C-alpha positions as CSV (number, residue, x, y, z in Angstrom):
1,X,-98.8,-16.3,-79.6
2,X,-95.6,-16.8,-81.6
3,X,-95.0,-15.7,-85.7
4,X,-96.2,-18.7,-87.0
5,X,-99.5,-18.6,-85.0
6,X,-100.1,-15.5,-86.1
7,X,-99.8,-16.3,-89.6
8,X,-101.8,-19.3,-89.3
9,X,-104.2,-17.2,-87.9
10,X,-104.5,-14.5,-90.6
11,X,-104.3,-17.3,-93.0
12,X,-107.4,-18.6,-91.6
13,X,-109.1,-15.2,-91.7
14,X,-108.2,-15.0,-95.6
15,X,-110.0,-18.6,-96.1
16,X,-113.0,-17.3,-94.3
17,X,-113.3,-14.4,-96.1
18,X,-112.2,-16.4,-99.7
19,X,-115.0,-18.9,-99.0
20,X,-117.7,-15.9,-99.0
21,X,-116.9,-14.6,-102.6
22,X,-118.8,-15.6,-105.6
23,X,-122.3,-14.9,-107.5
24,X,-124.5,-17.2,-104.7
25,X,-126.1,-15.3,-102.6
26,X,-125.1,-15.4,-98.9
27,X,-127.1,-14.8,-95.5
28,X,-126.3,-11.6,-94.2
29,X,-125.4,-11.4,-90.7
30,X,-124.0,-9.4,-87.6
31,X,-121.8,-10.2,-85.1
32,X,-120.7,-7.3,-82.8
33,X,-118.4,-7.1,-79.9
34,X,-117.8,-4.4,-77.1
35,X,-115.4,-4.5,-75.2
36,X,-115.0,-1.4,-72.6
37,X,-113.0,1.2,-71.8
38,X,-110.2,0.5,-74.9
39,X,-108.4,3.7,-76.0
40,X,-107.0,3.3,-79.5
41,X,-103.5,4.4,-78.7
42,X,-103.5,0.9,-76.2
43,X,-104.8,-1.0,-78.6
44,X,-102.3,0.2,-81.2
45,X,-99.4,-1.1,-78.8
46,X,-101.3,-4.3,-76.9
47,X,-101.1,-7.5,-78.3
48,X,-104.1,-8.4,-80.4
49,X,-103.9,-10.8,-83.1
50,X,-107.4,-11.4,-83.5
51,X,-108.3,-7.9,-83.6
52,X,-105.4,-6.7,-85.5
53,X,-106.8,-9.7,-88.8
54,X,-110.8,-8.1,-88.1
55,X,-108.6,-4.6,-89.3
56,X,-106.6,-6.1,-91.7
57,X,-109.5,-7.7,-93.4
58,X,-112.0,-4.6,-93.2
59,X,-112.4,-1.1,-92.5
60,X,-111.2,0.8,-89.5
61,X,-111.6,4.0,-87.4
62,X,-109.3,5.0,-84.5
63,X,-110.8,8.7,-84.4
64,X,-114.5,7.6,-83.6
65,X,-116.4,9.7,-81.1
66,X,-118.3,8.7,-78.5
67,X,-120.5,12.0,-77.8
68,X,-122.3,14.0,-81.3
69,X,-122.1,17.2,-82.0
70,X,-126.0,18.0,-81.3
71,X,-125.9,16.4,-77.6
72,X,-123.0,16.1,-75.1
73,X,-124.4,16.5,-71.9
74,X,-124.3,12.7,-70.9
75,X,-122.0,11.3,-68.8
76,X,-119.1,9.8,-70.8
77,X,-119.7,6.2,-68.7
78,X,-120.7,2.5,-69.9
79,X,-124.9,3.2,-69.6
80,X,-125.3,5.9,-72.1
81,X,-122.2,4.7,-74.1
82,X,-124.1,1.4,-74.8
83,X,-127.2,2.9,-75.5
84,X,-126.0,5.1,-78.2
85,X,-124.2,2.3,-79.4
86,X,-127.4,-0.2,-79.8
87,X,-129.8,2.4,-80.3
88,X,-128.1,4.4,-82.8
89,X,-129.8,7.7,-81.3
90,X,-127.4,10.4,-78.6
91,X,-128.5,10.6,-74.8
92,X,-131.2,13.4,-75.7
93,X,-133.4,10.8,-77.0
94,X,-132.7,7.6,-75.4
95,X,-132.6,9.3,-72.4
96,X,-129.8,7.5,-70.4
97,X,-127.1,10.1,-69.1
98,X,-125.5,7.8,-66.2
99,X,-125.3,4.2,-65.3
100,X,-128.5,4.1,-63.2
101,X,-130.6,4.5,-66.3
102,X,-133.5,6.8,-64.6
103,X,-135.8,7.3,-67.2
104,X,-134.8,5.4,-70.3
105,X,-136.5,5.7,-73.6
106,X,-135.9,2.5,-75.0
107,X,-139.9,2.0,-76.1
108,X,-139.5,5.1,-78.8
109,X,-135.6,4.4,-79.3
110,X,-134.7,0.6,-78.9
111,X,-131.9,-1.4,-79.4
112,X,-131.5,-2.6,-82.7
113,X,-132.6,-6.1,-82.1
114,X,-135.7,-5.0,-82.0
115,X,-135.7,-3.0,-84.9
116,X,-134.7,-6.4,-86.7
117,X,-137.3,-8.5,-85.3
118,X,-140.1,-5.7,-86.5
119,X,-138.7,-6.4,-90.0
120,X,-138.2,-10.0,-90.2
121,X,-140.0,-11.5,-86.9
122,X,-138.5,-15.0,-87.5
123,X,-134.9,-13.2,-87.1
124,X,-133.2,-14.5,-83.7
125,X,-131.0,-12.3,-81.7
126,X,-128.4,-12.9,-78.7
127,X,-126.6,-11.0,-76.2
128,X,-123.7,-12.3,-74.1
129,X,-122.7,-10.2,-71.6
130,X,-120.7,-9.2,-68.5
131,X,-122.3,-6.4,-67.2
132,X,-126.3,-7.0,-66.0
133,X,-127.5,-3.5,-66.7
134,X,-126.8,-4.2,-70.9
135,X,-129.1,-7.3,-70.2
136,X,-131.8,-6.0,-67.5
137,X,-132.0,-2.5,-69.3
138,X,-131.2,-2.0,-73.2
139,X,-131.2,-5.9,-74.5
140,X,-134.6,-6.9,-73.2
141,X,-135.7,-7.6,-76.3
142,X,-133.2,-10.9,-77.6
143,X,-134.4,-14.1,-78.0
144,X,-131.3,-15.5,-76.3
145,X,-130.0,-13.4,-73.0
146,X,-126.9,-14.7,-71.2
147,X,-125.3,-13.0,-68.3
148,X,-121.8,-13.7,-66.4
149,X,-122.1,-11.1,-64.0
150,X,-118.6,-10.5,-61.8
151,X,-119.1,-9.9,-58.2
152,X,-115.5,-9.9,-57.2
153,X,-113.8,-8.1,-59.7
154,X,-110.6,-9.3,-59.0
155,X,-108.2,-9.9,-62.2
156,X,-108.0,-13.0,-62.6
157,X,-111.7,-14.2,-61.6
158,X,-112.7,-11.1,-63.7
159,X,-110.6,-12.8,-66.9
160,X,-112.0,-16.2,-66.4
161,X,-115.7,-15.5,-65.8
162,X,-115.2,-13.4,-69.3
163,X,-113.3,-16.6,-71.0
164,X,-116.5,-18.8,-70.1
165,X,-118.7,-15.9,-71.4
166,X,-116.7,-16.5,-74.6
167,X,-116.9,-19.7,-75.1
168,X,-120.4,-19.8,-74.2
169,X,-121.1,-17.5,-77.1
170,X,-118.8,-19.5,-79.3
171,X,-120.7,-22.5,-78.3
172,X,-123.8,-20.6,-79.5
173,X,-122.7,-19.7,-82.8
174,X,-121.5,-22.8,-83.8
175,X,-124.8,-24.2,-83.4
176,X,-127.9,-21.8,-83.6
177,X,-129.2,-19.9,-86.2
178,X,-129.1,-16.5,-84.9
179,X,-129.2,-13.4,-87.6
180,X,-127.3,-10.8,-84.7
181,X,-125.2,-11.5,-81.6
182,X,-124.2,-9.3,-79.3
183,X,-120.9,-9.8,-77.0
184,X,-119.7,-7.6,-74.6
185,X,-116.5,-7.6,-72.5
186,X,-115.4,-5.5,-69.3
187,X,-112.5,-6.9,-68.1
188,X,-110.3,-3.6,-69.9
189,X,-112.6,-1.4,-68.1
190,X,-112.1,-3.4,-64.5
191,X,-108.3,-3.1,-65.1
192,X,-108.6,0.7,-66.3
193,X,-110.0,1.8,-63.0
194,X,-107.9,-0.5,-60.9
195,X,-104.7,0.7,-62.6
196,X,-104.8,3.0,-65.0
197,X,-106.1,3.9,-68.7
198,X,-103.1,4.6,-70.5
199,X,-100.7,2.5,-73.1
200,X,-97.8,2.7,-70.3
201,X,-99.6,0.4,-68.0
202,X,-98.7,-3.2,-68.3
203,X,-101.8,-4.5,-66.7
204,X,-104.6,-2.5,-69.1
205,X,-102.7,-3.6,-71.8
206,X,-102.5,-6.9,-70.7
207,X,-106.3,-7.0,-70.1
208,X,-106.7,-6.1,-73.7
209,X,-104.8,-8.7,-74.7
210,X,-107.1,-10.7,-72.2
211,X,-109.9,-9.7,-74.6
212,X,-108.7,-10.5,-77.8
213,X,-108.5,-13.9,-76.6
214,X,-111.9,-14.0,-75.9
215,X,-112.5,-12.4,-79.3
216,X,-110.6,-15.1,-81.0
217,X,-112.6,-17.5,-78.9
218,X,-115.9,-15.9,-80.3
219,X,-114.6,-15.7,-83.7
220,X,-113.3,-19.2,-84.1
221,X,-116.9,-20.2,-83.0
222,X,-118.5,-18.5,-85.4
223,X,-115.9,-19.4,-88.5
224,X,-117.0,-23.4,-87.3
225,X,-120.5,-23.3,-88.2
226,X,-121.5,-25.8,-90.5
227,X,-123.4,-23.1,-92.9
228,X,-120.5,-20.5,-92.6
229,X,-119.3,-21.2,-96.0
230,X,-123.3,-19.9,-97.2
231,X,-123.0,-17.0,-95.1
232,X,-121.7,-12.8,-95.0
233,X,-121.0,-12.4,-91.3
234,X,-120.3,-8.5,-90.5
235,X,-118.2,-8.5,-87.6
236,X,-118.3,-5.0,-86.0
237,X,-115.8,-4.3,-82.3
238,X,-116.3,-1.2,-80.7
239,X,-116.3,0.2,-76.9
240,X,-118.1,3.0,-75.2
241,X,-115.5,5.3,-74.0
242,X,-111.6,5.5,-73.2
243,X,-110.0,6.7,-69.9
244,X,-107.6,8.8,-68.2
245,X,-106.0,7.9,-65.2
246,X,-108.1,5.8,-63.3
247,X,-111.7,7.4,-64.6
248,X,-113.8,8.2,-67.5
249,X,-116.7,10.3,-65.8
250,X,-117.1,14.0,-66.9
251,X,-115.0,13.8,-69.9
252,X,-116.7,15.8,-72.6
253,X,-113.6,17.7,-73.5
254,X,-110.9,15.0,-72.9
255,X,-110.0,13.4,-76.3
256,X,-108.5,10.1,-74.3
257,X,-111.7,9.7,-73.5
258,X,-114.0,11.1,-76.2
259,X,-111.8,9.1,-78.9
260,X,-112.1,5.5,-79.4
261,X,-111.8,3.0,-82.5
262,X,-114.7,0.8,-84.5
263,X,-113.5,-2.1,-86.7
264,X,-116.3,-2.7,-89.6
265,X,-115.1,-6.8,-91.0
266,X,-116.2,-9.2,-93.0
267,X,-116.8,-10.2,-96.8
268,X,-119.2,-7.1,-97.1
269,X,-116.3,-4.8,-95.3
270,X,-114.3,-1.7,-97.0
271,X,-110.5,-2.3,-97.1
272,X,-108.4,0.2,-95.0
273,X,-108.7,3.7,-92.9
274,X,-112.4,4.9,-92.6
275,X,-111.3,8.4,-93.4
276,X,-115.2,10.1,-93.1
277,X,-115.9,11.2,-89.4
278,X,-117.3,8.3,-87.3
279,X,-119.5,8.2,-84.2
280,X,-120.4,5.2,-81.9
281,X,-124.5,5.6,-83.2
282,X,-123.0,4.7,-86.0
283,X,-122.9,0.7,-85.2
284,X,-126.5,0.1,-85.1
285,X,-127.1,1.5,-88.4
286,X,-124.2,-0.1,-89.7
287,X,-125.4,-3.6,-88.3
288,X,-129.3,-2.8,-89.9
289,X,-128.1,-1.8,-93.1
290,X,-126.3,-4.8,-93.7
291,X,-128.9,-7.4,-92.2
292,X,-131.1,-5.7,-95.2
293,X,-133.7,-3.5,-92.7
294,X,-134.7,-0.5,-94.6
295,X,-133.6,2.7,-92.3
296,X,-137.1,4.5,-91.8
297,X,-136.6,8.5,-91.2
298,X,-139.6,8.1,-88.6
299,X,-137.0,6.0,-86.3
300,X,-134.8,9.5,-86.0
301,X,-131.5,7.5,-85.9
302,X,-128.7,9.6,-85.7
303,X,-126.1,7.2,-87.0
304,X,-125.3,6.5,-90.2
305,X,-123.8,3.6,-92.4
306,X,-120.0,3.3,-92.3
307,X,-117.2,1.0,-93.2
308,X,-119.5,-1.1,-95.8
309,X,-118.4,-1.7,-99.3
310,X,-120.1,0.9,-102.1
311,X,-123.1,-1.2,-103.6
């Protein structure tokens, strides 16, 4: 992307934010984008104009932790990672300690979509993922669920499948009136396992760049909504783990694996670096709070609100 295109992109984001200013109340909506296996130091050097724009007009943390202080015995893999992100609790509560989902406790600690539906039954939710266990095990309560499984993980085919997934999500965002949407991309993690999780690995950086293009496709779909000027979209971008070498298993004491990033962007987001400690369980609580769902003590959530403007 040349400098002019980058400038126009950032200008478009600024215009989108300015539309949502004023005294007239806007409809609160949430878009969560998950990009599997992204190290913050790699995000810092990869070409990511769309993610950069979200960071510029939002709150950002690059020291977010994938494990909590109370419980750190789950493996540092996608199963417990995305379960923690989407439920707002750690593995001792949601019950997912690896990628086999042996004894999940999602009835007691459900995906935040279900919390939203209980508070607002008419709220529509949608999930677009390329890793099937997320749809089958975690996000069972979505009104719309699209899975673009990638059987052959050759880089080119994987990248094409995820761009198609981004296009489907973008079309849905343009046309549907969902309150909360989750979109997941797994190419970066696959490339990390193949070539290495490190900012010096060009293939890994290239996968992050491609995922940024997919993010751009989704964001443009959101901003093309006819009702966008009357809406207050909160965009959260997160990841489930980092990596070292070509792995991220058993990384409980490895900073390159346990330290990730979090973006909170949109009209209701604060601006600048998030100074407080952040954890992946904060994502669900922040999303629910933006959507106007009161957090009940009986839910026993481990996360907290981060990155939102103080009211």
